[in-house]
mmCIF file of the N, C-alpha and C atoms, coordinates in Angstrom:
data_MODEL
# 
_entry.id   MODEL 
# 
loop_
_atom_site.group_PDB 
_atom_site.id 
_atom_site.type_symbol 
_atom_site.label_atom_id 
_atom_site.label_alt_id 
_atom_site.label_comp_id 
_atom_site.label_asym_id 
_atom_site.label_entity_id 
_atom_site.label_seq_id 
_atom_site.pdbx_PDB_ins_code 
_atom_site.Cartn_x 
_atom_site.Cartn_y 
_atom_site.Cartn_z 
_atom_site.occupancy 
_atom_site.B_iso_or_equiv 
_atom_site.pdbx_formal_charge 
_atom_site.auth_seq_id 
_atom_site.auth_comp_id 
_atom_site.auth_asym_id 
_atom_site.auth_atom_id 
_atom_site.pdbx_PDB_model_num 
ATOM 1   N N  . UNK A 1 1  ? 188.034 229.349 33.695 1.00 0.00 ? 1  UNK A N  1 
ATOM 2   C CA . UNK A 1 1  ? 189.174 228.451 33.575 1.00 0.00 ? 1  UNK A CA 1 
ATOM 3   C C  . UNK A 1 1  ? 190.471 229.240 33.438 1.00 0.00 ? 1  UNK A C  1 
ATOM 4   N N  . UNK A 1 2  ? 190.421 230.344 32.695 1.00 0.00 ? 2  UNK A N  1 
ATOM 5   C CA . UNK A 1 2  ? 191.617 231.159 32.499 1.00 0.00 ? 2  UNK A CA 1 
ATOM 6   C C  . UNK A 1 2  ? 192.090 231.790 33.802 1.00 0.00 ? 2  UNK A C  1 
ATOM 7   N N  . UNK A 1 3  ? 191.144 232.134 34.677 1.00 0.00 ? 3  UNK A N  1 
ATOM 8   C CA . UNK A 1 3  ? 191.518 232.763 35.942 1.00 0.00 ? 3  UNK A CA 1 
ATOM 9   C C  . UNK A 1 3  ? 192.283 231.790 36.831 1.00 0.00 ? 3  UNK A C  1 
ATOM 10  N N  . UNK A 1 4  ? 192.013 230.483 36.712 1.00 0.00 ? 4  UNK A N  1 
ATOM 11  C CA . UNK A 1 4  ? 192.742 229.479 37.496 1.00 0.00 ? 4  UNK A CA 1 
ATOM 12  C C  . UNK A 1 4  ? 194.201 229.441 37.055 1.00 0.00 ? 4  UNK A C  1 
ATOM 13  N N  . UNK A 1 5  ? 194.425 229.511 35.760 1.00 0.00 ? 5  UNK A N  1 
ATOM 14  C CA . UNK A 1 5  ? 195.785 229.513 35.227 1.00 0.00 ? 5  UNK A CA 1 
ATOM 15  C C  . UNK A 1 5  ? 196.522 230.774 35.681 1.00 0.00 ? 5  UNK A C  1 
ATOM 16  N N  . UNK A 1 6  ? 195.842 231.916 35.642 1.00 0.00 ? 6  UNK A N  1 
ATOM 17  C CA . UNK A 1 6  ? 196.468 233.167 36.079 1.00 0.00 ? 6  UNK A CA 1 
ATOM 18  C C  . UNK A 1 6  ? 196.822 233.135 37.564 1.00 0.00 ? 6  UNK A C  1 
ATOM 19  N N  . UNK A 1 7  ? 195.945 232.595 38.375 1.00 0.00 ? 7  UNK A N  1 
ATOM 20  C CA . UNK A 1 7  ? 196.227 232.484 39.811 1.00 0.00 ? 7  UNK A CA 1 
ATOM 21  C C  . UNK A 1 7  ? 197.410 231.545 40.048 1.00 0.00 ? 7  UNK A C  1 
ATOM 22  N N  . UNK A 1 8  ? 197.451 230.419 39.349 1.00 0.00 ? 8  UNK A N  1 
ATOM 23  C CA . UNK A 1 8  ? 198.564 229.475 39.499 1.00 0.00 ? 8  UNK A CA 1 
ATOM 24  C C  . UNK A 1 8  ? 199.877 230.133 39.089 1.00 0.00 ? 8  UNK A C  1 
ATOM 25  N N  . UNK A 1 9  ? 199.878 230.870 37.998 1.00 0.00 ? 9  UNK A N  1 
ATOM 26  C CA . UNK A 1 9  ? 201.093 231.557 37.558 1.00 0.00 ? 9  UNK A CA 1 
ATOM 27  C C  . UNK A 1 9  ? 201.525 232.601 38.585 1.00 0.00 ? 9  UNK A C  1 
ATOM 28  N N  . UNK A 1 10 ? 200.567 233.312 39.157 1.00 0.00 ? 10 UNK A N  1 
ATOM 29  C CA . UNK A 1 10 ? 200.879 234.299 40.197 1.00 0.00 ? 10 UNK A CA 1 
ATOM 30  C C  . UNK A 1 10 ? 201.506 233.654 41.413 1.00 0.00 ? 10 UNK A C  1 
ATOM 31  N N  . UNK A 1 11 ? 200.984 232.523 41.828 1.00 0.00 ? 11 UNK A N  1 
ATOM 32  C CA . UNK A 1 11 ? 201.532 231.805 42.982 1.00 0.00 ? 11 UNK A CA 1 
ATOM 33  C C  . UNK A 1 11 ? 202.950 231.337 42.689 1.00 0.00 ? 11 UNK A C  1 
ATOM 34  N N  . UNK A 1 12 ? 203.179 230.827 41.499 1.00 0.00 ? 12 UNK A N  1 
ATOM 35  C CA . UNK A 1 12 ? 204.525 230.373 41.126 1.00 0.00 ? 12 UNK A CA 1 
ATOM 36  C C  . UNK A 1 12 ? 205.507 231.535 41.138 1.00 0.00 ? 12 UNK A C  1 
ATOM 37  N N  . UNK A 1 13 ? 205.101 232.684 40.620 1.00 0.00 ? 13 UNK A N  1 
ATOM 38  C CA . UNK A 1 13 ? 205.973 233.860 40.615 1.00 0.00 ? 13 UNK A CA 1 
ATOM 39  C C  . UNK A 1 13 ? 206.289 234.298 42.038 1.00 0.00 ? 13 UNK A C  1 
ATOM 40  N N  . UNK A 1 14 ? 205.304 234.306 42.913 1.00 0.00 ? 14 UNK A N  1 
ATOM 41  C CA . UNK A 1 14 ? 205.527 234.685 44.313 1.00 0.00 ? 14 UNK A CA 1 
ATOM 42  C C  . UNK A 1 14 ? 206.500 233.723 44.977 1.00 0.00 ? 14 UNK A C  1 
ATOM 43  N N  . UNK A 1 15 ? 206.357 232.436 44.737 1.00 0.00 ? 15 UNK A N  1 
ATOM 44  C CA . UNK A 1 15 ? 207.259 231.440 45.324 1.00 0.00 ? 15 UNK A CA 1 
ATOM 45  C C  . UNK A 1 15 ? 208.685 231.667 44.837 1.00 0.00 ? 15 UNK A C  1 
ATOM 46  N N  . UNK A 1 16 ? 208.856 231.925 43.547 1.00 0.00 ? 16 UNK A N  1 
ATOM 47  C CA . UNK A 1 16 ? 210.196 232.169 43.007 1.00 0.00 ? 16 UNK A CA 1 
ATOM 48  C C  . UNK A 1 16 ? 210.823 233.425 43.595 1.00 0.00 ? 16 UNK A C  1 
ATOM 49  N N  . UNK A 1 17 ? 210.041 234.472 43.769 1.00 0.00 ? 17 UNK A N  1 
ATOM 50  C CA . UNK A 1 17 ? 210.553 235.711 44.350 1.00 0.00 ? 17 UNK A CA 1 
ATOM 51  C C  . UNK A 1 17 ? 210.955 235.480 45.800 1.00 0.00 ? 17 UNK A C  1 
ATOM 52  N N  . UNK A 1 18 ? 210.125 234.792 46.558 1.00 0.00 ? 18 UNK A N  1 
ATOM 53  C CA . UNK A 1 18 ? 210.448 234.502 47.963 1.00 0.00 ? 18 UNK A CA 1 
ATOM 54  C C  . UNK A 1 18 ? 211.723 233.672 48.076 1.00 0.00 ? 18 UNK A C  1 
ATOM 55  N N  . UNK A 1 19 ? 211.881 232.701 47.200 1.00 0.00 ? 19 UNK A N  1 
ATOM 56  C CA . UNK A 1 19 ? 213.078 231.858 47.227 1.00 0.00 ? 19 UNK A CA 1 
ATOM 57  C C  . UNK A 1 19 ? 214.314 232.687 46.895 1.00 0.00 ? 19 UNK A C  1 
ATOM 58  N N  . UNK A 1 20 ? 214.188 233.602 45.937 1.00 0.00 ? 20 UNK A N  1 
ATOM 59  C CA . UNK A 1 20 ? 215.306 234.469 45.564 1.00 0.00 ? 20 UNK A CA 1 
ATOM 60  C C  . UNK A 1 20 ? 215.697 235.380 46.720 1.00 0.00 ? 20 UNK A C  1 
ATOM 61  N N  . UNK A 1 21 ? 214.717 235.962 47.396 1.00 0.00 ? 21 UNK A N  1 
ATOM 62  C CA . UNK A 1 21 ? 214.994 236.841 48.538 1.00 0.00 ? 21 UNK A CA 1 
ATOM 63  C C  . UNK A 1 21 ? 215.632 236.042 49.672 1.00 0.00 ? 21 UNK A C  1 
ATOM 64  N N  . UNK A 1 22 ? 215.130 234.847 49.924 1.00 0.00 ? 22 UNK A N  1 
ATOM 65  C CA . UNK A 1 22 ? 215.679 233.992 50.983 1.00 0.00 ? 22 UNK A CA 1 
ATOM 66  C C  . UNK A 1 22 ? 217.136 233.639 50.687 1.00 0.00 ? 22 UNK A C  1 
ATOM 67  N N  . UNK A 1 23 ? 217.432 233.371 49.422 1.00 0.00 ? 23 UNK A N  1 
ATOM 68  C CA . UNK A 1 23 ? 218.797 233.016 49.050 1.00 0.00 ? 23 UNK A CA 1 
ATOM 69  C C  . UNK A 1 23 ? 219.732 234.216 49.201 1.00 0.00 ? 23 UNK A C  1 
ATOM 70  N N  . UNK A 1 24 ? 219.255 235.420 48.899 1.00 0.00 ? 24 UNK A N  1 
ATOM 71  C CA . UNK A 1 24 ? 220.095 236.610 49.056 1.00 0.00 ? 24 UNK A CA 1 
ATOM 72  C C  . UNK A 1 24 ? 220.419 236.878 50.519 1.00 0.00 ? 24 UNK A C  1 
ATOM 73  N N  . UNK A 1 25 ? 219.488 236.564 51.416 1.00 0.00 ? 25 UNK A N  1 
ATOM 74  C CA . UNK A 1 25 ? 219.698 236.787 52.847 1.00 0.00 ? 25 UNK A CA 1 
ATOM 75  C C  . UNK A 1 25 ? 220.529 235.684 53.493 1.00 0.00 ? 25 UNK A C  1 
ATOM 76  N N  . UNK A 1 26 ? 220.742 234.596 52.773 1.00 0.00 ? 26 UNK A N  1 
ATOM 77  C CA . UNK A 1 26 ? 221.442 233.439 53.316 1.00 0.00 ? 26 UNK A CA 1 
ATOM 78  C C  . UNK A 1 26 ? 222.918 233.769 53.549 1.00 0.00 ? 26 UNK A C  1 
ATOM 79  N N  . UNK A 1 27 ? 223.473 233.359 54.704 1.00 0.00 ? 27 UNK A N  1 
ATOM 80  C CA . UNK A 1 27 ? 224.898 233.589 54.950 1.00 0.00 ? 27 UNK A CA 1 
ATOM 81  C C  . UNK A 1 27 ? 225.759 232.818 53.946 1.00 0.00 ? 27 UNK A C  1 
ATOM 82  N N  . UNK A 1 28 ? 226.969 233.307 53.664 1.00 0.00 ? 28 UNK A N  1 
ATOM 83  C CA . UNK A 1 28 ? 227.831 232.661 52.667 1.00 0.00 ? 28 UNK A CA 1 
ATOM 84  C C  . UNK A 1 28 ? 228.127 231.191 52.973 1.00 0.00 ? 28 UNK A C  1 
ATOM 85  N N  . UNK A 1 29 ? 228.274 230.850 54.251 1.00 0.00 ? 29 UNK A N  1 
ATOM 86  C CA . UNK A 1 29 ? 228.548 229.456 54.616 1.00 0.00 ? 29 UNK A CA 1 
ATOM 87  C C  . UNK A 1 29 ? 227.375 228.553 54.226 1.00 0.00 ? 29 UNK A C  1 
ATOM 88  N N  . UNK A 1 30 ? 226.172 229.049 54.448 1.00 0.00 ? 30 UNK A N  1 
ATOM 89  C CA . UNK A 1 30 ? 224.971 228.277 54.118 1.00 0.00 ? 30 UNK A CA 1 
ATOM 90  C C  . UNK A 1 30 ? 224.831 228.138 52.600 1.00 0.00 ? 30 UNK A C  1 
ATOM 91  N N  . UNK A 1 31 ? 225.147 229.216 51.852 1.00 0.00 ? 31 UNK A N  1 
ATOM 92  C CA . UNK A 1 31 ? 225.100 229.142 50.396 1.00 0.00 ? 31 UNK A CA 1 
ATOM 93  C C  . UNK A 1 31 ? 226.077 228.089 49.884 1.00 0.00 ? 31 UNK A C  1 
ATOM 94  N N  . UNK A 1 32 ? 227.285 228.092 50.442 1.00 0.00 ? 32 UNK A N  1 
ATOM 95  C CA . UNK A 1 32 ? 228.301 227.133 50.007 1.00 0.00 ? 32 UNK A CA 1 
ATOM 96  C C  . UNK A 1 32 ? 227.881 225.702 50.351 1.00 0.00 ? 32 UNK A C  1 
ATOM 97  N N  . UNK A 1 33 ? 227.327 225.518 51.557 1.00 0.00 ? 33 UNK A N  1 
ATOM 98  C CA . UNK A 1 33 ? 226.866 224.189 51.963 1.00 0.00 ? 33 UNK A CA 1 
ATOM 99  C C  . UNK A 1 33 ? 225.755 223.706 51.035 1.00 0.00 ? 33 UNK A C  1 
ATOM 100 N N  . UNK A 1 34 ? 224.829 224.602 50.716 1.00 0.00 ? 34 UNK A N  1 
ATOM 101 C CA . UNK A 1 34 ? 223.713 224.251 49.834 1.00 0.00 ? 34 UNK A CA 1 
ATOM 102 C C  . UNK A 1 34 ? 224.216 223.905 48.427 1.00 0.00 ? 34 UNK A C  1 
ATOM 103 N N  . UNK A 1 35 ? 225.174 224.690 47.930 1.00 0.00 ? 35 UNK A N  1 
ATOM 104 C CA . UNK A 1 35 ? 225.741 224.431 46.616 1.00 0.00 ? 35 UNK A CA 1 
ATOM 105 C C  . UNK A 1 35 ? 226.466 223.086 46.585 1.00 0.00 ? 35 UNK A C  1 
ATOM 106 N N  . UNK A 1 36 ? 227.242 222.808 47.637 1.00 0.00 ? 36 UNK A N  1 
ATOM 107 C CA . UNK A 1 36 ? 227.953 221.523 47.718 1.00 0.00 ? 36 UNK A CA 1 
ATOM 108 C C  . UNK A 1 36 ? 226.980 220.349 47.758 1.00 0.00 ? 36 UNK A C  1 
ATOM 109 N N  . UNK A 1 37 ? 225.893 220.515 48.487 1.00 0.00 ? 37 UNK A N  1 
ATOM 110 C CA . UNK A 1 37 ? 224.884 219.453 48.580 1.00 0.00 ? 37 UNK A CA 1 
ATOM 111 C C  . UNK A 1 37 ? 224.229 219.216 47.218 1.00 0.00 ? 37 UNK A C  1 
ATOM 112 N N  . UNK A 1 38 ? 223.923 220.296 46.502 1.00 0.00 ? 38 UNK A N  1 
ATOM 113 C CA . UNK A 1 38 ? 223.323 220.153 45.178 1.00 0.00 ? 38 UNK A CA 1 
ATOM 114 C C  . UNK A 1 38 ? 224.290 219.469 44.211 1.00 0.00 ? 38 UNK A C  1 
ATOM 115 N N  . UNK A 1 39 ? 225.566 219.836 44.272 1.00 0.00 ? 39 UNK A N  1 
ATOM 116 C CA . UNK A 1 39 ? 226.564 219.214 43.406 1.00 0.00 ? 39 UNK A CA 1 
ATOM 117 C C  . UNK A 1 39 ? 226.719 217.733 43.731 1.00 0.00 ? 39 UNK A C  1 
ATOM 118 N N  . UNK A 1 40 ? 226.699 217.391 45.024 1.00 0.00 ? 40 UNK A N  1 
ATOM 119 C CA . UNK A 1 40 ? 226.809 215.989 45.431 1.00 0.00 ? 40 UNK A CA 1 
ATOM 120 C C  . UNK A 1 40 ? 225.609 215.189 44.935 1.00 0.00 ? 40 UNK A C  1 
ATOM 121 N N  . UNK A 1 41 ? 224.425 215.774 45.049 1.00 0.00 ? 41 UNK A N  1 
ATOM 122 C CA . UNK A 1 41 ? 223.213 215.093 44.571 1.00 0.00 ? 41 UNK A CA 1 
ATOM 123 C C  . UNK A 1 41 ? 223.263 214.881 43.060 1.00 0.00 ? 41 UNK A C  1 
ATOM 124 N N  . UNK A 1 42 ? 223.731 215.901 42.323 1.00 0.00 ? 42 UNK A N  1 
ATOM 125 C CA . UNK A 1 42 ? 223.854 215.752 40.874 1.00 0.00 ? 42 UNK A CA 1 
ATOM 126 C C  . UNK A 1 42 ? 224.860 214.675 40.505 1.00 0.00 ? 42 UNK A C  1 
ATOM 127 N N  . UNK A 1 43 ? 225.975 214.614 41.250 1.00 0.00 ? 43 UNK A N  1 
ATOM 128 C CA . UNK A 1 43 ? 227.002 213.604 40.967 1.00 0.00 ? 43 UNK A CA 1 
ATOM 129 C C  . UNK A 1 43 ? 226.450 212.202 41.208 1.00 0.00 ? 43 UNK A C  1 
ATOM 130 N N  . UNK A 1 44 ? 225.702 212.025 42.290 1.00 0.00 ? 44 UNK A N  1 
ATOM 131 C CA . UNK A 1 44 ? 225.095 210.718 42.586 1.00 0.00 ? 44 UNK A CA 1 
ATOM 132 C C  . UNK A 1 44 ? 224.093 210.349 41.495 1.00 0.00 ? 44 UNK A C  1 
ATOM 133 N N  . UNK A 1 45 ? 223.280 211.312 41.084 1.00 0.00 ? 45 UNK A N  1 
ATOM 134 C CA . UNK A 1 45 ? 222.287 211.050 40.036 1.00 0.00 ? 45 UNK A CA 1 
ATOM 135 C C  . UNK A 1 45 ? 222.967 210.707 38.708 1.00 0.00 ? 45 UNK A C  1 
ATOM 136 N N  . UNK A 1 46 ? 224.040 211.426 38.383 1.00 0.00 ? 46 UNK A N  1 
ATOM 137 C CA . UNK A 1 46 ? 224.778 211.135 37.150 1.00 0.00 ? 46 UNK A CA 1 
ATOM 138 C C  . UNK A 1 46 ? 225.382 209.735 37.185 1.00 0.00 ? 46 UNK A C  1 
ATOM 139 N N  . UNK A 1 47 ? 225.915 209.336 38.342 1.00 0.00 ? 47 UNK A N  1 
ATOM 140 C CA . UNK A 1 47 ? 226.499 207.998 38.476 1.00 0.00 ? 47 UNK A CA 1 
ATOM 141 C C  . UNK A 1 47 ? 225.424 206.918 38.304 1.00 0.00 ? 47 UNK A C  1 
ATOM 142 N N  . UNK A 1 48 ? 224.254 207.136 38.896 1.00 0.00 ? 48 UNK A N  1 
ATOM 143 C CA . UNK A 1 48 ? 223.153 206.176 38.751 1.00 0.00 ? 48 UNK A CA 1 
ATOM 144 C C  . UNK A 1 48 ? 222.714 206.065 37.287 1.00 0.00 ? 48 UNK A C  1 
ATOM 145 N N  . UNK A 1 49 ? 222.610 207.220 36.625 1.00 0.00 ? 49 UNK A N  1 
ATOM 146 C CA . UNK A 1 49 ? 222.222 207.212 35.211 1.00 0.00 ? 49 UNK A CA 1 
ATOM 147 C C  . UNK A 1 49 ? 223.265 206.485 34.369 1.00 0.00 ? 49 UNK A C  1 
ATOM 148 N N  . UNK A 1 50 ? 224.533 206.712 34.660 1.00 0.00 ? 50 UNK A N  1 
ATOM 149 C CA . UNK A 1 50 ? 225.614 206.060 33.915 1.00 0.00 ? 50 UNK A CA 1 
ATOM 150 C C  . UNK A 1 50 ? 225.542 204.544 34.098 1.00 0.00 ? 50 UNK A C  1 
ATOM 151 N N  . UNK A 1 51 ? 225.351 204.096 35.347 1.00 0.00 ? 51 UNK A N  1 
ATOM 152 C CA . UNK A 1 51 ? 225.253 202.654 35.613 1.00 0.00 ? 51 UNK A CA 1 
ATOM 153 C C  . UNK A 1 51 ? 224.031 202.053 34.931 1.00 0.00 ? 51 UNK A C  1 
ATOM 154 N N  . UNK A 1 52 ? 222.912 202.773 34.972 1.00 0.00 ? 52 UNK A N  1 
ATOM 155 C CA . UNK A 1 52 ? 221.694 202.278 34.332 1.00 0.00 ? 52 UNK A CA 1 
ATOM 156 C C  . UNK A 1 52 ? 221.902 202.126 32.830 1.00 0.00 ? 52 UNK A C  1 
ATOM 157 N N  . UNK A 1 53 ? 222.518 203.150 32.213 1.00 0.00 ? 53 UNK A N  1 
ATOM 158 C CA . UNK A 1 53 ? 222.758 203.099 30.768 1.00 0.00 ? 53 UNK A CA 1 
ATOM 159 C C  . UNK A 1 53 ? 223.714 201.975 30.400 1.00 0.00 ? 53 UNK A C  1 
ATOM 160 N N  . UNK A 1 54 ? 224.755 201.775 31.202 1.00 0.00 ? 54 UNK A N  1 
ATOM 161 C CA . UNK A 1 54 ? 225.694 200.688 30.928 1.00 0.00 ? 54 UNK A CA 1 
ATOM 162 C C  . UNK A 1 54 ? 225.006 199.331 31.042 1.00 0.00 ? 54 UNK A C  1 
ATOM 163 N N  . UNK A 1 55 ? 224.167 199.175 32.054 1.00 0.00 ? 55 UNK A N  1 
ATOM 164 C CA . UNK A 1 55 ? 223.453 197.911 32.230 1.00 0.00 ? 55 UNK A CA 1 
ATOM 165 C C  . UNK A 1 55 ? 222.497 197.675 31.069 1.00 0.00 ? 55 UNK A C  1 
ATOM 166 N N  . UNK A 1 56 ? 221.813 198.725 30.641 1.00 0.00 ? 56 UNK A N  1 
ATOM 167 C CA . UNK A 1 56 ? 220.872 198.580 29.533 1.00 0.00 ? 56 UNK A CA 1 
ATOM 168 C C  . UNK A 1 56 ? 221.606 198.235 28.233 1.00 0.00 ? 56 UNK A C  1 
ATOM 169 N N  . UNK A 1 57 ? 222.776 198.801 28.036 1.00 0.00 ? 57 UNK A N  1 
ATOM 170 C CA . UNK A 1 57 ? 223.507 198.592 26.792 1.00 0.00 ? 57 UNK A CA 1 
ATOM 171 C C  . UNK A 1 57 ? 224.315 197.298 26.801 1.00 0.00 ? 57 UNK A C  1 
ATOM 172 N N  . UNK A 1 58 ? 225.038 197.038 27.886 1.00 0.00 ? 58 UNK A N  1 
ATOM 173 C CA . UNK A 1 58 ? 225.983 195.919 27.916 1.00 0.00 ? 58 UNK A CA 1 
ATOM 174 C C  . UNK A 1 58 ? 225.607 194.788 28.866 1.00 0.00 ? 58 UNK A C  1 
ATOM 175 N N  . UNK A 1 59 ? 224.516 194.921 29.586 1.00 0.00 ? 59 UNK A N  1 
ATOM 176 C CA . UNK A 1 59 ? 224.113 193.890 30.530 1.00 0.00 ? 59 UNK A CA 1 
ATOM 177 C C  . UNK A 1 59 ? 224.621 194.180 31.939 1.00 0.00 ? 59 UNK A C  1 
ATOM 178 N N  . UNK A 1 60 ? 224.215 193.330 32.866 1.00 0.00 ? 60 UNK A N  1 
ATOM 179 C CA . UNK A 1 60 ? 224.583 193.504 34.275 1.00 0.00 ? 60 UNK A CA 1 
ATOM 180 C C  . UNK A 1 60 ? 225.975 192.921 34.535 1.00 0.00 ? 60 UNK A C  1 
ATOM 181 N N  . UNK A 1 61 ? 226.612 193.386 35.616 1.00 0.00 ? 61 UNK A N  1 
ATOM 182 C CA . UNK A 1 61 ? 227.919 192.857 36.004 1.00 0.00 ? 61 UNK A CA 1 
ATOM 183 C C  . UNK A 1 61 ? 227.737 191.443 36.533 1.00 0.00 ? 61 UNK A C  1 
ATOM 184 N N  . UNK A 1 62 ? 228.537 190.528 36.024 1.00 0.00 ? 62 UNK A N  1 
ATOM 185 C CA . UNK A 1 62 ? 228.502 189.134 36.451 1.00 0.00 ? 62 UNK A CA 1 
ATOM 186 C C  . UNK A 1 62 ? 229.665 188.913 37.413 1.00 0.00 ? 62 UNK A C  1 
ATOM 187 N N  . UNK A 1 63 ? 229.362 188.803 38.703 1.00 0.00 ? 63 UNK A N  1 
ATOM 188 C CA . UNK A 1 63 ? 230.396 188.700 39.725 1.00 0.00 ? 63 UNK A CA 1 
ATOM 189 C C  . UNK A 1 63 ? 231.199 187.407 39.630 1.00 0.00 ? 63 UNK A C  1 
ATOM 190 N N  . UNK A 1 64 ? 230.637 186.374 39.024 1.00 0.00 ? 64 UNK A N  1 
ATOM 191 C CA . UNK A 1 64 ? 231.320 185.082 38.970 1.00 0.00 ? 64 UNK A CA 1 
ATOM 192 C C  . UNK A 1 64 ? 232.241 184.950 37.759 1.00 0.00 ? 64 UNK A C  1 
ATOM 193 N N  . UNK A 1 65 ? 232.064 185.792 36.753 1.00 0.00 ? 65 UNK A N  1 
ATOM 194 C CA . UNK A 1 65 ? 232.841 185.653 35.523 1.00 0.00 ? 65 UNK A CA 1 
ATOM 195 C C  . UNK A 1 65 ? 234.188 186.365 35.641 1.00 0.00 ? 65 UNK A C  1 
ATOM 196 N N  . UNK A 1 66 ? 235.226 185.730 35.122 1.00 0.00 ? 66 UNK A N  1 
ATOM 197 C CA . UNK A 1 66 ? 236.578 186.291 35.136 1.00 0.00 ? 66 UNK A CA 1 
ATOM 198 C C  . UNK A 1 66 ? 236.868 186.896 33.767 1.00 0.00 ? 66 UNK A C  1 
ATOM 199 N N  . UNK A 1 67 ? 237.412 188.110 33.759 1.00 0.00 ? 67 UNK A N  1 
ATOM 200 C CA . UNK A 1 67 ? 237.744 188.796 32.514 1.00 0.00 ? 67 UNK A CA 1 
ATOM 201 C C  . UNK A 1 67 ? 238.878 188.058 31.809 1.00 0.00 ? 67 UNK A C  1 
ATOM 202 N N  . UNK A 1 68 ? 238.704 187.722 30.540 1.00 0.00 ? 68 UNK A N  1 
ATOM 203 C CA . UNK A 1 68 ? 239.755 186.997 29.831 1.00 0.00 ? 68 UNK A CA 1 
ATOM 204 C C  . UNK A 1 68 ? 240.992 187.862 29.545 1.00 0.00 ? 68 UNK A C  1 
ATOM 205 N N  . UNK A 1 69 ? 240.865 189.158 29.663 1.00 0.00 ? 69 UNK A N  1 
ATOM 206 C CA . UNK A 1 69 ? 241.978 190.057 29.358 1.00 0.00 ? 69 UNK A CA 1 
ATOM 207 C C  . UNK A 1 69 ? 242.831 190.365 30.586 1.00 0.00 ? 69 UNK A C  1 
ATOM 208 N N  . UNK A 1 70 ? 242.156 190.774 31.672 1.00 0.00 ? 70 UNK A N  1 
ATOM 209 C CA . UNK A 1 70 ? 242.913 191.201 32.856 1.00 0.00 ? 70 UNK A CA 1 
ATOM 210 C C  . UNK A 1 70 ? 242.837 190.207 34.017 1.00 0.00 ? 70 UNK A C  1 
ATOM 211 N N  . UNK A 1 71 ? 242.083 189.132 33.850 1.00 0.00 ? 71 UNK A N  1 
ATOM 212 C CA . UNK A 1 71 ? 241.964 188.069 34.844 1.00 0.00 ? 71 UNK A CA 1 
ATOM 213 C C  . UNK A 1 71 ? 241.398 188.560 36.184 1.00 0.00 ? 71 UNK A C  1 
ATOM 214 N N  . UNK A 1 72 ? 240.510 189.538 36.162 1.00 0.00 ? 72 UNK A N  1 
ATOM 215 C CA . UNK A 1 72 ? 239.871 190.011 37.395 1.00 0.00 ? 72 UNK A CA 1 
ATOM 216 C C  . UNK A 1 72 ? 238.420 189.568 37.418 1.00 0.00 ? 72 UNK A C  1 
ATOM 217 N N  . UNK A 1 73 ? 237.924 189.373 38.617 1.00 0.00 ? 73 UNK A N  1 
ATOM 218 C CA . UNK A 1 73 ? 236.557 188.912 38.824 1.00 0.00 ? 73 UNK A CA 1 
ATOM 219 C C  . UNK A 1 73 ? 235.651 190.106 39.129 1.00 0.00 ? 73 UNK A C  1 
ATOM 220 N N  . UNK A 1 74 ? 234.437 190.090 38.630 1.00 0.00 ? 74 UNK A N  1 
ATOM 221 C CA . UNK A 1 74 ? 233.445 191.104 38.974 1.00 0.00 ? 74 UNK A CA 1 
ATOM 222 C C  . UNK A 1 74 ? 233.462 192.348 38.116 1.00 0.00 ? 74 UNK A C  1 
ATOM 223 N N  . UNK A 1 75 ? 234.092 192.317 36.949 1.00 0.00 ? 75 UNK A N  1 
ATOM 224 C CA . UNK A 1 75 ? 234.104 193.490 36.071 1.00 0.00 ? 75 UNK A CA 1 
ATOM 225 C C  . UNK A 1 75 ? 233.472 193.202 34.715 1.00 0.00 ? 75 UNK A C  1 
ATOM 226 N N  . UNK A 1 76 ? 233.113 191.955 34.449 1.00 0.00 ? 76 UNK A N  1 
ATOM 227 C CA . UNK A 1 76 ? 232.570 191.563 33.149 1.00 0.00 ? 76 UNK A CA 1 
ATOM 228 C C  . UNK A 1 76 ? 231.059 191.750 33.164 1.00 0.00 ? 76 UNK A C  1 
ATOM 229 N N  . UNK A 1 77 ? 230.543 192.373 32.119 1.00 0.00 ? 77 UNK A N  1 
ATOM 230 C CA . UNK A 1 77 ? 229.092 192.551 31.969 1.00 0.00 ? 77 UNK A CA 1 
ATOM 231 C C  . UNK A 1 77 ? 228.568 191.492 31.007 1.00 0.00 ? 77 UNK A C  1 
ATOM 232 N N  . UNK A 1 78 ? 227.431 190.898 31.340 1.00 0.00 ? 78 UNK A N  1 
ATOM 233 C CA . UNK A 1 78 ? 226.836 189.876 30.475 1.00 0.00 ? 78 UNK A CA 1 
ATOM 234 C C  . UNK A 1 78 ? 225.357 190.170 30.277 1.00 0.00 ? 78 UNK A C  1 
ATOM 235 N N  . UNK A 1 79 ? 224.876 189.794 29.099 1.00 0.00 ? 79 UNK A N  1 
ATOM 236 C CA . UNK A 1 79 ? 223.457 189.902 28.777 1.00 0.00 ? 79 UNK A CA 1 
ATOM 237 C C  . UNK A 1 79 ? 222.875 188.509 28.661 1.00 0.00 ? 79 UNK A C  1 
ATOM 238 N N  . UNK A 1 80 ? 221.620 188.336 29.014 1.00 0.00 ? 80 UNK A N  1 
ATOM 239 C CA . UNK A 1 80 ? 221.011 187.015 28.841 1.00 0.00 ? 80 UNK A CA 1 
ATOM 240 C C  . UNK A 1 80 ? 220.854 186.682 27.354 1.00 0.00 ? 80 UNK A C  1 
ATOM 241 N N  . UNK A 1 81 ? 220.973 185.416 27.022 1.00 0.00 ? 81 UNK A N  1 
ATOM 242 C CA . UNK A 1 81 ? 220.818 184.956 25.657 1.00 0.00 ? 81 UNK A CA 1 
ATOM 243 C C  . UNK A 1 81 ? 219.337 184.879 25.343 1.00 0.00 ? 81 UNK A C  1 
ATOM 244 N N  . UNK A 1 82 ? 218.954 185.361 24.181 1.00 0.00 ? 82 UNK A N  1 
ATOM 245 C CA . UNK A 1 82 ? 217.531 185.350 23.800 1.00 0.00 ? 82 UNK A CA 1 
ATOM 246 C C  . UNK A 1 82 ? 217.188 184.077 23.085 1.00 0.00 ? 82 UNK A C  1 
# 
């Protein structure tokens, strides 16, 4: 059983080394494109998490309700009554 863990760890180390070597050989334009793509993906994920947390805490956006403060439609969050 221990040898399976050692083999798995060896494979993971080899994969990490190969990825590091591949990244070093990558042209600067490709590195920048890859970095921009990763940042964009993180920003999208952060926005989704923020919306999920707001919905969980304050309820979903009610498109039909008008805000009593600013008189705009579609910005008020409501929770169902229990």
